[in-house]
C-alpha positions as CSV (number, residue, x, y, z in Angstrom):
1,M,-6.9,15.0,35.2
2,P,-3.9,12.7,34.2
3,S,-0.5,13.9,35.3
4,T,2.0,15.1,32.7
5,V,4.0,11.9,33.3
6,T,1.0,9.7,32.7
7,R,0.0,11.6,29.5
8,R,3.6,11.2,28.2
9,T,3.6,7.4,28.9
10,A,0.4,7.2,26.8
11,R,1.9,9.2,24.0
12,R,5.1,7.1,23.7
13,G,6.2,6.7,20.1
14,S,6.4,3.7,17.8
15,P,9.0,3.5,15.1
16,F,6.4,2.3,12.6
17,T,3.9,4.1,10.5
18,D,0.6,4.9,12.2
19,P,-1.3,8.1,11.8
20,R,-3.6,6.9,14.6
21,L,-6.8,8.3,12.9
22,P,-10.3,7.0,13.3
23,V,-11.6,4.4,10.9
24,P,-14.1,6.0,8.5
25,T,-17.4,4.3,8.7
26,W,-17.5,3.5,4.9
27,L,-14.2,1.8,5.3
28,G,-15.2,-0.3,8.2
29,E,-18.4,-1.3,6.3
30,L,-16.1,-2.5,3.5
31,L,-14.0,-4.6,5.8
32,A,-17.2,-6.0,7.5
33,G,-18.6,-6.8,4.0
34,G,-15.7,-9.1,3.3
35,R,-15.8,-11.1,6.6
36,D,-16.4,-14.3,4.6
37,D,-13.9,-13.7,1.9
38,P,-11.2,-16.1,1.7
39,P,-7.4,-15.1,1.9
40,E,-6.0,-13.6,-1.3
41,P,-3.5,-15.6,-3.3
42,A,0.1,-14.5,-3.0
43,G,0.6,-11.1,-4.6
44,G,-3.1,-10.3,-4.5
45,G,-6.1,-11.2,-6.4
46,V,-7.2,-9.6,-9.6
47,A,-9.7,-7.1,-8.0
48,L,-7.0,-5.9,-5.6
49,R,-4.1,-5.8,-8.2
50,T,-6.5,-3.9,-10.7
51,A,-7.4,-1.3,-8.0
52,A,-3.7,-0.9,-6.9
53,A,-2.6,-0.6,-10.6
54,G,-5.2,2.1,-11.2
55,F,-4.1,4.0,-8.0
56,L,-0.4,3.8,-9.2
57,A,-1.3,5.1,-12.6
58,R,-3.2,8.0,-11.2
59,H,-0.1,9.1,-9.2
60,G,2.7,8.2,-11.6
61,P,4.1,5.6,-14.1
62,A,2.3,2.1,-13.8
63,A,2.4,-0.9,-16.0
64,G,-1.0,-2.4,-15.2
65,P,-2.4,-5.2,-12.9
66,A,0.0,-7.9,-14.2
67,W,2.9,-5.9,-12.9
68,T,1.4,-5.0,-9.5
69,L,1.7,-7.0,-6.4
70,A,0.2,-6.7,-2.9
71,G,1.3,-8.0,0.5
72,P,0.4,-7.8,4.1
73,G,2.6,-4.8,4.9
74,P,5.8,-3.3,3.4
75,A,8.3,-5.5,5.3
76,P,7.1,-8.8,3.5
77,L,7.3,-7.0,0.2
78,M,10.8,-5.8,1.0
79,L,11.9,-9.2,2.1
80,A,10.5,-10.7,-1.2
81,L,12.0,-8.1,-3.3
82,L,15.4,-8.4,-1.8
83,S,15.2,-12.2,-2.2
84,A,14.6,-11.6,-5.8
85,T,17.6,-9.1,-6.3
86,G,20.2,-11.3,-4.7
87,G,21.9,-8.2,-3.3
88,G,21.9,-5.9,-0.3
89,L,20.7,-2.5,0.5
90,L,21.9,1.1,0.0
91,L,20.0,3.4,2.3
92,P,19.9,7.1,3.2
93,R,20.6,7.9,6.8
94,P,18.2,8.1,8.6
95,A,15.8,5.6,6.9
96,A,12.4,4.0,7.7
97,P,12.9,1.1,10.2
98,W,11.4,-1.6,8.0
99,Y,14.1,-1.4,5.3
100,A,17.2,-2.9,6.9
101,P,15.8,-5.9,8.7
102,A,14.9,-7.8,5.5
103,A,18.5,-7.5,4.3
104,R,19.8,-8.7,7.6
105,L,17.5,-11.7,7.7
106,L,18.9,-12.7,4.3
107,G,22.5,-12.2,5.4
108,R,22.9,-9.2,2.9
109,R,24.9,-6.1,3.5
110,V,23.3,-2.9,4.5
111,R,25.2,0.4,3.6
112,Y,23.9,3.7,5.1
113,L,24.8,6.9,3.1
114,P,24.6,10.4,4.4
115,A,21.6,12.5,3.4
116,P,22.1,16.1,2.2
117,A,21.8,18.8,4.8
118,G,18.5,20.1,3.5
119,C,16.4,17.0,3.4
120,G,16.2,13.2,4.2
121,G,15.1,10.3,2.1
122,V,17.8,10.3,-0.5
123,P,21.6,10.0,-0.2
124,D,24.0,12.7,-1.1
125,P,24.8,12.0,-4.8
126,V,28.5,12.7,-4.3
127,A,28.6,10.1,-1.4
128,L,26.7,7.6,-3.5
129,R,29.0,8.0,-6.4
130,E,32.0,7.4,-4.2
131,V,30.6,4.4,-2.5
132,V,29.7,2.6,-5.7
133,R,33.0,3.6,-7.2
134,R,34.9,2.2,-4.2
135,D,32.9,-0.8,-3.2
136,G,30.9,-1.5,-6.3
137,A,27.1,-1.7,-6.8
138,G,26.7,-5.5,-7.3
139,R,23.0,-6.3,-7.2
140,D,22.2,-3.9,-4.4
141,L,19.0,-2.1,-4.2
142,L,19.0,1.7,-3.6
143,V,16.0,2.9,-1.5
144,L,14.7,6.4,-2.1
145,A,11.9,8.1,-0.1
146,V,11.5,11.4,-1.9
147,A,8.8,12.2,0.7
148,D,10.5,10.9,3.7
149,D,9.4,9.1,6.8
150,P,11.9,9.9,9.5
151,T,12.5,13.5,8.6
152,G,9.1,14.6,7.2
153,T,10.9,16.4,4.4
154,V,10.6,16.3,0.6
155,A,13.7,16.1,-1.5
156,P,14.0,18.7,-4.3
157,P,13.5,17.5,-7.9
158,E,17.0,18.5,-9.0
159,L,18.5,16.4,-6.2
160,V,16.4,13.4,-7.0
161,H,17.6,13.8,-10.7
162,Q,21.2,13.8,-9.6
163,V,20.8,10.8,-7.5
164,C,18.9,8.8,-10.2
165,E,21.6,9.7,-12.6
166,V,24.3,8.2,-10.5
167,A,22.3,5.2,-9.7
168,A,21.5,4.5,-13.4
169,A,25.2,4.9,-14.3
170,A,26.1,2.4,-11.6
171,G,23.5,-0.2,-12.7
172,L,21.6,0.0,-9.5
173,S,18.0,-1.1,-9.1
174,L,15.8,1.4,-7.2
175,L,13.0,1.1,-4.7
176,A,10.9,4.3,-4.7
177,D,9.1,4.3,-1.3
178,E,6.2,6.6,-2.1
179,T,4.2,5.9,1.1
180,F,4.1,9.7,1.9
181,A,4.0,11.1,-1.6
182,G,0.4,11.9,-1.4
183,S,0.7,13.7,2.0
184,T,2.5,16.9,1.1
185,H,1.8,19.9,3.3
186,G,1.7,22.6,0.6
187,P,0.3,22.9,-3.0
188,L,3.7,24.0,-4.4
189,T,5.6,21.0,-3.0
190,V,6.7,18.7,-5.9
191,V,7.4,15.1,-5.3
192,L,9.5,13.7,-8.3
193,S,9.2,10.0,-8.5
194,P,12.3,8.1,-9.4
195,A,10.1,6.1,-11.6
196,E,9.8,9.1,-13.8
197,M,13.5,9.4,-14.1
198,V,14.6,5.7,-14.5
199,P,11.3,3.8,-15.0
200,D,13.1,0.6,-16.2
201,R,15.1,0.3,-13.0
202,T,12.4,1.4,-10.3
203,V,10.0,-0.5,-8.4
204,V,7.3,1.7,-6.5
205,L,6.1,0.7,-3.2
206,R,3.3,2.2,-0.9
207,D,2.5,1.3,2.6
208,L,-1.2,1.8,2.9
209,A,-0.8,2.3,6.7
210,A,0.1,6.1,6.0
211,G,-3.5,6.9,5.4
212,A,-5.5,4.6,3.0
213,L,-5.9,2.0,5.8
214,P,-5.4,1.8,9.5
215,A,-2.1,0.3,10.6
216,A,-3.9,-2.5,12.3
217,W,-4.8,-3.7,8.7
218,P,-1.4,-4.0,7.3
219,A,-1.2,-3.8,3.4
220,A,1.2,-2.6,1.0
221,I,1.5,-2.5,-2.9
222,A,4.4,-2.6,-5.3
223,G,4.4,-1.6,-9.0
224,F,6.9,-3.0,-11.4
225,P,7.8,-1.7,-14.9
226,S,6.9,-4.0,-17.8
227,A,10.3,-4.0,-19.3
228,G,13.9,-3.6,-18.1
229,P,16.0,-4.7,-15.1
230,A,13.3,-4.0,-12.6
231,A,10.6,-6.0,-14.6
232,A,12.8,-9.0,-14.2
233,L,12.4,-8.8,-10.4
234,R,8.6,-9.3,-10.5
235,D,8.4,-13.0,-10.8
236,G,11.1,-13.7,-8.1
237,T,9.2,-11.3,-5.8
238,L,6.0,-13.1,-6.3
239,A,7.5,-16.5,-5.6
240,A,9.1,-15.1,-2.4
241,L,5.8,-13.8,-1.2
242,A,4.2,-17.2,-1.9
243,A,7.2,-18.9,0.0
244,Q,6.6,-16.7,3.0
245,G,2.9,-17.3,3.0
246,A,2.6,-13.5,2.9
247,V,-1.0,-13.1,1.8
248,L,-3.7,-10.6,2.6
249,P,-6.7,-11.6,4.6
250,G,-9.8,-11.4,2.4
251,P,-11.5,-8.6,4.5
252,V,-8.5,-6.4,4.4
253,A,-7.9,-7.0,0.7
254,R,-11.6,-5.8,0.1
255,A,-11.1,-2.7,2.2
256,A,-7.8,-2.0,0.5
257,A,-9.3,-2.3,-3.1
258,G,-12.0,0.1,-2.0
259,A,-9.6,2.7,-0.6
260,L,-7.3,2.5,-3.6
261,A,-10.2,3.3,-5.9
262,E,-10.2,6.7,-4.2
263,P,-13.9,7.5,-4.1
264,D,-14.7,11.1,-3.3
265,R,-15.2,10.3,0.4
266,A,-11.7,8.8,0.5
267,R,-10.3,11.9,-1.1
268,D,-12.2,14.1,1.4
269,D,-10.7,11.9,4.4
270,A,-7.3,12.3,2.9
271,R,-7.5,16.1,2.6
272,S,-8.7,16.3,6.3
273,A,-5.9,14.1,7.4
274,V,-3.2,16.2,5.6
275,R,-4.6,19.4,7.1
276,L,-4.4,17.8,10.6
277,H,-0.8,16.5,9.9
278,A,0.4,19.7,8.5
279,S,-1.0,22.2,11.1
280,V,0.1,20.1,14.1
281,A,3.5,19.3,12.7
282,A,4.2,23.0,12.0
283,A,3.1,23.8,15.6
284,A,5.3,21.1,17.1
285,H,8.2,22.2,14.9
286,A,7.9,25.7,16.1
287,E,8.1,24.4,19.7
288,L,11.3,22.4,18.9
289,L,13.0,25.4,17.3
290,R,12.0,27.6,20.3
291,A,13.8,25.1,22.6
292,G,17.0,25.4,20.4
293,A,16.8,22.1,18.5
294,L,17.8,21.9,14.9
295,C,14.9,20.5,12.9
296,L,14.1,20.6,9.2
297,P,10.6,22.1,8.5
298,P,8.0,19.4,7.7
299,A,6.8,19.1,4.2
300,A,5.0,15.7,4.1
301,G,3.6,13.1,6.3
302,F,3.6,13.3,10.0
303,H,7.1,13.0,11.3
304,L,9.7,15.4,12.7
305,Y,13.4,14.6,13.3
306,P,14.9,17.1,15.7
307,D,18.6,17.1,16.6
308,F,19.3,18.3,20.2
309,G,23.0,17.8,19.8
310,T,23.3,21.5,18.6
311,L,22.8,22.8,22.1
312,P,25.9,24.0,23.8
313,D,25.8,21.3,26.5
314,G,23.5,18.8,24.8
315,P,20.3,17.6,26.4
316,R,20.5,17.7,30.2
317,G,21.1,14.7,32.3
318,P,24.2,12.4,32.7
319,G,24.8,8.8,32.0
320,V,22.2,8.0,29.3
321,P,22.7,8.2,25.6
322,G,21.1,11.4,24.4
323,A,18.5,10.0,22.0
324,V,17.3,7.5,24.7
325,R,16.9,10.4,27.3
326,I,15.0,12.6,24.8
327,A,12.7,9.9,23.6
328,D,11.8,9.1,27.2
329,R,10.5,12.7,27.7
330,L,9.1,13.8,24.3
331,P,5.6,12.6,23.2
332,G,5.8,10.3,20.3
333,A,9.6,10.2,20.2
334,V,11.8,7.1,19.2
335,P,15.6,7.3,19.4
336,G,17.3,7.8,16.1
337,G,19.1,4.4,16.3
338,W,15.8,2.8,15.1
339,F,16.4,4.6,11.7
340,G,20.1,3.8,11.2
341,D,21.3,6.9,13.0
342,D,24.2,7.0,15.3
343,P,22.9,5.8,18.7
344,A,25.1,8.3,20.6
345,A,23.6,11.2,18.6
346,A,21.0,13.4,20.3
347,R,18.4,12.8,17.5
348,V,14.9,11.3,17.6
349,R,11.9,10.9,15.4
350,I,8.7,12.4,16.7
351,A,5.4,11.0,15.4
352,V,3.1,14.0,15.4
353,P,-0.1,11.8,15.8
354,A,0.8,11.3,19.4
355,L,-0.4,14.8,19.9
356,Y,-3.8,14.2,18.4
357,G,-5.4,12.7,21.4
358,D,-5.3,9.6,23.6
359,D,-8.6,8.0,22.4
360,P,-10.5,7.7,19.1
361,R,-13.0,10.4,20.1
362,A,-10.3,12.9,20.9
363,R,-8.5,12.2,17.6
364,A,-11.8,12.5,15.7
365,L,-12.3,16.0,17.2
366,A,-8.8,17.0,16.2
367,L,-9.4,15.6,12.6
368,A,-12.7,17.5,12.1
369,S,-11.4,20.8,13.3
370,A,-10.5,23.7,11.0
371,D,-7.8,24.7,13.3
372,P,-6.4,21.5,15.0
373,P,-3.7,23.1,17.1
374,A,-6.4,25.2,18.8
375,V,-8.4,22.1,19.9
376,P,-8.0,22.1,23.7
377,H,-6.4,18.6,24.2
378,V,-4.1,19.2,21.1
379,A,-3.1,22.6,22.5
380,E,-2.4,20.8,25.9
381,A,-0.3,18.2,24.2
382,L,1.7,21.0,22.4
383,A,2.2,22.6,25.8
384,D,3.4,19.2,27.2
385,L,5.9,19.2,24.4
386,R,7.1,22.7,25.3
387,S,7.5,21.7,28.9
388,A,9.4,18.5,28.0
389,C,11.8,20.5,25.8
390,A,12.4,22.9,28.6
391,E,13.3,20.1,30.9
392,L,15.8,18.8,28.4
393,T,17.3,22.1,27.6
394,G,17.1,24.0,30.8
395,A,15.3,26.8,29.0
């Protein structure tokens, strides 16, 4: 049997989105069926944009295929969109790691704003109002992830409403990252899209790596309104995608179109995945709380964001920044600095899929189970998490 150290090494975290689930047979067949398909044009071909527009319309406001673009992952779309805006970024802290690099590549400013105490993904509206009053909004893009990546939380609708009011009054454009909007853990959790509040100022983006496609087949979609300030960004974004050569391979485009059509088998797969994410995230959250960490309860997706700085003496061990030391010991953990957090803080993001198993067969067993935390290898991974927390805290 592998040692605990070996198992932890195999479960080291990545800052990027990857549920690490087996590729369904039907989806693999779609990809294989497109093996002779040529690359898509910039922004996606008609079939892919039509499927993407239909998907967006089923989940919120959407203006149709002509106002929908696709790219090989979210980062190229962000780079293209920022090129079109001419401004920088306003981000909640912490934030997904692929937001800020695009602005830095373009030489644009990145401003992080504190998130409220009870959730991530959106800035505190008072802090946002003060920043735009003091420094101006310019042509900056405000990114909101109501269902958040680093923290696994969902911002309450009243808070989203307040933030959107401030943004609209300041003349900001918004990017609604709705990658995890369809992965809420409970039926009563409401994800209010900024596109419902300020449709003429909001571009909606979804990274398909959260569940529709495996992370190894990068693809993302963006929906623009047909009128208003955000609509004016569509042509510039398309031109920037073309200038990058940011196109989808034909086989990936075919698989993406099939997944975005949401056939019954895709919906079944999504429900199974959410059951797995929710149950294991809840179990891991309980272990973190038992160790004395501060951690908001997971409400969507498959990430946790514990803070070990609340312990009386911090995490044990001298000479190494807290987040680095923690990430080296906890499965699936990445230091908070990746997400715009203070590198000296004892906060990390934990990718819960690191607990699902170390090979596709093990992960398939966890996915098929009605009680994933009780699957022996998942239970063992949770026990490893408990032991690692004990080493850090001296409990």
